[in-house]
Structure formats: structure tokens, C-alpha cells
Residue, then its C-alpha position, 0 to 999 in steps of 0.5 A: m482458483k490459482l490466483s486472486l486480486c485483492i483491492a479496497t476502495f473508496n471513491e476510486e471511480k478515476n483510478i480502478h481501471y488502472p489495476l482492472d484493465s492491467a490485471y484483469d486477464l491474469v486473475d480467476e477473481v477480484v475481490i473488492v473491499d469497499g468502503g462506501s464509495a459515494d461515487k460510481t465505483i462500485e458500478v464501475v468493477k461490477s462492469y468488468g464482468k463475474k470475476v468480481r466479488v464486491i464486499t461492502s464496508d465502512n472506511p477506517v482512517m487505518f485503511h489497511k484493514n479493508k485491505q485486510k479483509a480482501i485478502e481474508a476472502a480471496k480463495g486463490e493459491w495465490i494473492l496479487q494485492l493492489d492499491a486502486d491506482e497501481e497498474l500492471t505493465d506487461e513485463l510484469k504480468g509475464e513475470i507474475r504468470s511464470i510464478v504462479i505457473s512453476n509453484n516454486d515451493k520455496v517462496v511464499a511472497y514475493w517484493l516487488p519493485r513501484k514507480n511512483w508518479f507525482l505531478s509530471r512525472f515518476l519519482m526516481k531518486g529522493g529514496q522513492y525507487p524501487d521502493y520495494t512492497v510486498r504484494l504477490y503472496r500465497n494465501g494465509y501467509a500474509r497479514f497487515p498489522c494495521k499499525d502504520v498508514h504505510e505498512n507493507v504485510e508481514i509474513i506469517s512466521n508460526l508455518k506448522t499453526q498455519i498450515s494446520k489452519l490452512q489443512l495444507k497437509s502435503q510433503k510440498f506445503e510442508n517443506l516451505k521455509l518462508e522465504i521471500g523472493y524479488i520480481k524485476n519488473p515495476i508497479s506503476h503507482y499513479a497515486d498523485p495525477d494532480f497536486s490536489r489528489y496529493l493534499l488529500r492523501w497528504d492530510r489523510y496520512t497526516t489524520a492516520e498517523v495522529e490517530r494511531m499514537p497512544k493516548d499518552t504521546h507527548l510530542s516535542f515542538f522542536k523535534y517536529f518544527c525544526w529537527y524532523p523536517k530539516k533531517t528529512f529534506f536533506l536526506m531526500y533532496f540531497r543524500h538520495k538525490g531528489f534534485m535530480d527529479g527536477f521540480p516534482g522532487f523539490v516539491f516532493a522533498l519539501f511536503s514529505s518534510i512539513r508534514f510533521w508541522v501538520i501532524y503536531v498541529k493536529w496532535r495538539a488540536k487532538k490533546g485540546l492544547s491552546s497554551l504556548s506553555s505546553l510546547 
């Protein structure tokens, strides 16, 4: 088995067609870890055929845990890890196919560029493109740290231990140097087809940021209500030219900035702080 497609899902009935329609004919198996979807996600994925294998799970706030479960269950030599709202272009499929077939013994993973759809367009400025992410890697050489909502997989550096674990004793794999390559064509990411879905993700991500904070964390009111929002908006909208993405670019920079307000409010609520003296 050459290539496994790994996806974590939760109520993705309307989006799961993006990765499955575009990658099903490319891969040898599809591993879905579902976090207890209440919609028709499972019904939809099973309708694609025998390649699909569904693993049921809970739905942790740190959702990368389910992504990790998916890649641990994969049987292919290579893993293509996608989100439920991401799509491959024909050009990208061609690149991936060539990599898997050639099986370059010097590269264990690849950075893929990603185009993010927001409101009415793909955001190409504001620091949102090329938005490189590691999504194609050899089985057993990557894992999610599960510490941050925006994290990439980390490439395992202890090669000898990993070779022993996977029983890869051929000269071919002993010579791997853990190099990471780059793919030219981007993933199309349709995370926010409408503003309501963006707000749902925005709420979930800010909650995850608070949940992962140590119990003794103290947040500065000044930093979270003044410094961080101003700095973020300036960098995204002006320095990285988010204004060139029009109104969507402005809205994205604005809400990326004021998320710090929401994080601070949720942190205070979690700590049970109600008095002004705790500012």
C-alpha cells in the first residue's frame, strides 16, 4: 500500500466531499477518525466505497488528537493528511503521484502551500499565502505534538529508534536524512464558505487557546486588549498588505486581532475572576 489519506471529522457532512472527491482515486485507503458527528458525515464517507475505514472517537477540544489517531492507523508507506474542508487540484495530485511513485529516499516529508477561502475569495495577502503546512510524509516519521490549535506535525528526529520500531532494515531507509521538500501547487482550503462557519471556528479556536494554558497562567489586560490586537492588525493589514484582499482582507485582519479580547474574557471566566481589582 503506497498512499493513505487521513482525515479527522466532526459534523463535516457539507464539506467532506472536498478531500474525498479530489483524492479518492489517488490513494490506496482513506482513514477517517470521527469525533461523534451528529449529522450525516459517516453516511457520506462510507458511500465512497471500500477504501474508506472509519474509526469512532470522542471530540477533544485539542482536535489534533484525532488527526494523530488517524495517522497512527494508516497502513500506507506515505500519508497524505487533509482537513475535511480541503481539496486537491489536478496539478497538485500530479505532483503527489510523482513523489510517491519515485519514492525519493532522501526526503521524508513535504511542505504544501495552501490557499484559504474567506468570504468571497482566496486570501493571497495578509500573511495568509502561501501558508505552508506539512501534509505529505512517510508513515512513522511525523506526529502531532497536540499543544497548539495551529500546529503542524513535527518530524521525528530519532531515526534509528524509528527504523527499529517500523522494522525498516533496508539500506534504502537507513540512508534517509530526514529532509523536508517543497511542493509547488497549493491545497485549496474552504474552511469559511460563510461568515457563520468562520465564527464557529473562531469561537472553538479561542476556547482551545484558553484550555491549553497552564493553571497558573496570568494574562495581562493591557497586552490582550491593547498591544496584541493593534500589533496583529498592523502586521496583517498593512505590513503584509492584507488591504489588497479588499473587504475580506479587512475583516480577516480585524477578527484575527480582536480574538485576543475573547481569549482574555474566556480566561477570566475560567479562573472565576469577576472583580476589576484582578485586571
